[in-house]
N, C-alpha and C positions, 0 to 999 in steps of 0.2 A: 768426146772430152777425147781429143788427138793423142798421142800416145804422147806427142810432146810440151806441153803439158802438165799444170806446176799444178799439184794437187792440195788442201790444205783443210786439215783437219780443226782444226782451229779445239785444238786438245790444249787446255793449261793445266799441270800435275802441281799438287803440292807436294815437295820432296819434305819440309822440316823449318825451322824457325830459325835454326841457328847453324845452319848451312850457305856458305856464301857462292857465289856466281864462281867464285875460284877455284872452287872445288869438284864441282861440279867436271866430268870426261867426256864430251861431245866428241863420237868418230861416224865418220860411217862406213859401213862397209857391205857390200853387197845391195846396194839400194837399200837401205835397210840405217835410219838414225840412230844409232846406242848412246845412252845416256850409262855413265857410271857418277852412280850418286851415294858417295860412303856413310857410314847406318852408323847412328848414335848413339853410343857407347855410353854406358855410363857411369861415371867415377865413385868408385869408392872410398872412403873417407872412412879411417879407423883412426 
């Protein structure tokens, strides 16, 4: 593999059932793909 070939690890991540695609914030930084995924918060009903 040359340094110009794309690498694909084929990784699938499960981030939760209630997470929408629009909630995930991707960014490419220093050659690394970083994903910001919101934490699930439990609502307290009083």
